[in-house]
GUPA-832381 format. One record per residue (C-alpha): residue in one letter; x, y, z. Coordinates in Angstrom, 3 decimals, m for minus. Example, Ala and Ser with C-alpha at 12.3 -4.5 7.8 and 13.67 -1.06 7.14 Angstrom:
! GUPA-832381
A:12.300:m4.500:7.800
S:13.670:m1.060:7.140
//
This chain:
! GUPA-832381
X:5.923:m24.405:m15.448
X:7.587:m25.780:m12.326
X:8.703:m22.488:m10.825
X:6.314:m20.512:m8.631
X:7.735:m17.297:m10.146
X:5.137:m15.590:m12.280
X:5.913:m14.895:m15.949
X:7.123:m11.498:m17.147
X:3.850:m10.922:m19.016
X:1.949:m11.144:m15.722
X:4.019:m8.287:m14.284
X:3.859:m6.332:m17.553
X:0.055:m6.529:m17.389
X:0.047:m5.304:m13.776
X:2.363:m2.393:m14.592
X:0.258:m1.527:m17.633
X:m2.896:m1.707:m15.531
X:m1.352:0.545:m12.889
X:m0.656:3.253:m15.463
X:m4.066:2.889:m17.153
X:m6.023:2.860:m13.866
X:m4.098:5.929:m12.665
X:m4.740:7.837:m15.892
X:m8.320:6.834:m16.694
X:m9.696:5.523:m13.406
X:m10.552:1.903:m12.753
X:m14.135:2.046:m14.029
X:m13.208:3.795:m17.298
X:m10.276:1.489:m18.034
X:m10.866:m1.145:m20.673
X:m8.935:m4.377:m20.820
X:m7.871:m3.427:m24.357
X:m6.185:m0.266:m23.000
X:m4.390:m2.320:m20.368
X:m3.248:m4.825:m23.010
X:m1.938:m2.040:m25.261
X:m0.079:m0.377:m22.369
X:1.387:m3.747:m21.325
X:2.420:m4.590:m24.895
X:0.387:m7.805:m25.031
X:m2.611:m9.037:m27.006
X:m6.046:m8.572:m25.407
X:m6.472:m12.328:m25.100
X:m3.178:m12.689:m23.227
X:m4.681:m10.861:m20.279
X:m7.288:m13.600:m19.903
X:m4.557:m16.217:m19.578
X:m3.648:m14.607:m16.253
X:m6.829:m12.881:m15.070
X:m10.488:m13.887:m15.348
X:m11.827:m10.331:m15.117
X:m10.701:m6.732:m14.668
X:m11.388:m6.936:m10.912
X:m8.767:m9.706:m10.660
X:m6.197:m7.386:m12.216
X:m6.903:m4.721:m9.587
X:m6.769:m7.128:m6.636
X:m3.575:m8.742:m7.970
X:m2.087:m5.295:m8.433
X:m2.784:m4.431:m4.797
X:m1.489:m7.788:m3.593
X:1.770:m7.481:m5.549
X:2.452:m3.793:m4.854
X:1.589:m3.963:m1.163
X:3.613:m7.166:m0.933
X:6.599:m5.291:m2.374
X:6.032:m2.519:0.155
X:5.888:m4.967:3.075
X:9.089:m6.601:1.772
X:10.771:m3.171:1.777
X:9.573:m2.572:5.329
X:10.883:m5.938:6.462
X:14.215:m5.345:4.712
X:14.473:m1.916:6.356
X:13.595:m3.102:9.852
X:16.174:m4.395:12.251
X:15.547:m6.488:15.373
X:17.664:m4.000:17.333
X:15.398:m1.092:16.366
X:13.111:0.322:18.989
X:9.397:0.242:18.243
X:9.552:4.008:17.655
X:12.374:3.607:15.118
X:10.520:0.779:13.386
X:7.311:2.809:13.149
X:9.295:5.776:11.852
X:10.863:3.547:9.198
X:7.450:2.266:8.103
X:6.054:5.792:7.866
X:9.069:7.072:5.923
X:8.971:4.175:3.462
X:5.186:4.503:3.054
X:5.397:8.197:2.191
X:8.540:8.018:0.038
X:7.379:4.981:m1.988
X:4.041:6.593:m2.834
X:5.680:9.948:m3.504
X:8.036:8.244:m5.953
X:5.306:6.203:m7.672
X:2.479:8.605:m8.478
X:0.393:6.043:m10.436
X:0.481:3.692:m7.427
X:m0.489:6.554:m5.118
X:m3.488:7.415:m7.310
X:m4.658:3.832:m7.588
X:m4.280:3.020:m3.879
X:m5.724:6.291:m2.622
X:m8.391:7.226:m5.156
X:m9.492:4.109:m7.029
X:m9.837:1.903:m3.962
X:m12.416:4.263:m2.516
X:m14.554:4.028:m5.644
X:m14.674:0.240:m5.738
X:m17.700:m1.787:m4.744
X:m17.845:m3.461:m1.347
X:m16.908:m6.958:m2.581
X:m13.858:m5.638:m4.397
X:m12.846:m3.603:m1.356
X:m13.066:m6.754:0.774
X:m10.698:m8.558:m1.602
X:m8.289:m5.628:m1.563
X:m8.560:m5.582:2.232
X:m7.059:m9.077:2.251
X:m4.094:m7.718:0.284
X:m3.647:m4.928:2.864
X:m3.712:m7.357:5.815
X:0.065:m8.169:5.878
X:0.763:m4.441:6.112
X:m1.679:m4.056:9.012
X:m0.105:m7.074:10.741
X:3.334:m5.505:10.363
X:2.119:m2.350:12.132
X:0.433:m4.491:14.784
X:3.682:m6.366:15.485
X:5.567:m3.090:15.934
X:2.900:m1.898:18.384
X:3.069:m5.175:20.330
X:6.849:m4.847:20.548
X:6.472:m1.302:21.916
X:3.920:m2.417:24.511
X:6.085:m5.391:25.486
X:9.283:m3.363:25.951
X:7.457:m0.568:27.784
X:8.004:2.173:25.211
X:4.261:2.317:24.439
X:1.375:2.458:26.897
X:0.511:m0.919:28.402
X:m3.238:m0.329:27.919
X:m2.882:0.303:24.173
X:m5.689:m1.238:22.113
X:m3.327:m2.657:19.490
X:m6.098:m3.824:17.121
X:m7.639:m0.346:17.037
X:m4.389:1.631:16.996
X:m2.938:m0.338:14.055
X:m5.930:0.823:11.987
X:m5.658:4.388:13.268
X:m1.987:4.561:12.278
X:m2.602:3.043:8.857
X:m5.612:5.324:8.322
X:m3.650:8.417:9.335
X:m0.822:7.644:6.905
X:m3.401:6.858:4.238
X:m5.145:10.210:4.735
X:m1.873:12.165:4.584
X:m1.179:10.603:1.165
X:m4.726:11.318:m0.057
X:m4.496:14.971:1.029
X:m1.134:15.286:m0.708
X:m2.637:13.938:m3.952
X:m5.697:16.193:m3.733
X:m3.446:19.236:m3.154
X:m1.687:18.510:m6.444
X:1.521:17.346:m4.716
X:2.420:20.931:m3.830
X:4.743:19.820:m1.033
X:6.998:16.904:m0.196
X:5.077:13.896:1.064
X:8.153:12.258:2.577
X:8.866:15.464:4.529
X:5.596:14.846:6.426
X:6.962:11.718:8.126
X:8.714:13.355:11.137
X:5.614:15.325:12.195
X:3.388:12.283:11.639
X:5.655:10.132:13.810
X:5.747:12.789:16.534
X:1.961:12.868:16.522
X:1.761:9.063:16.690
X:4.254:8.941:19.569
X:2.210:11.408:21.613
X:m0.749:9.038:21.378
X:1.246:5.857:21.930
X:3.263:7.000:24.922
X:0.984:9.589:26.574
//
């Protein structure tokens, strides 16, 4: 295969795994269930992944990569840092609200993984963290955010805050609109970034 594009079966396995992990939890999900959900033979999975952990890390890498691509597509050079951060927050909340299996896997299953697996998933999250960091740097540079902002710390605080809002929404049984939380979250962030 000369193209770097991955085969359809690869993506079918990831989508199947997403649904199975969300329904049964990562630790209770067998490869055979993933194969059945993906519509492939059990052995086909091993053509693409060595072990179940590789499926989970690939899932995070692909899905977070898609999210970062959506952020980048939605951001404009002319946007202020505030507008860019607002866009990221809105996309984060609306994408997870609209993809409940992804929300469950990213918010619940990640926290139950062992340390080594969490480190691998952390590498998949890094481009997202860098995106937030670049927005913060832009805000510091153009004077809209405090000049003494600890960008490395604040990028994690912002990501962690958005992460916790999604987790609380899931735990509540999705009794309210997640995307409707974005304006208040952004207002809170701005008070810390500009105060």
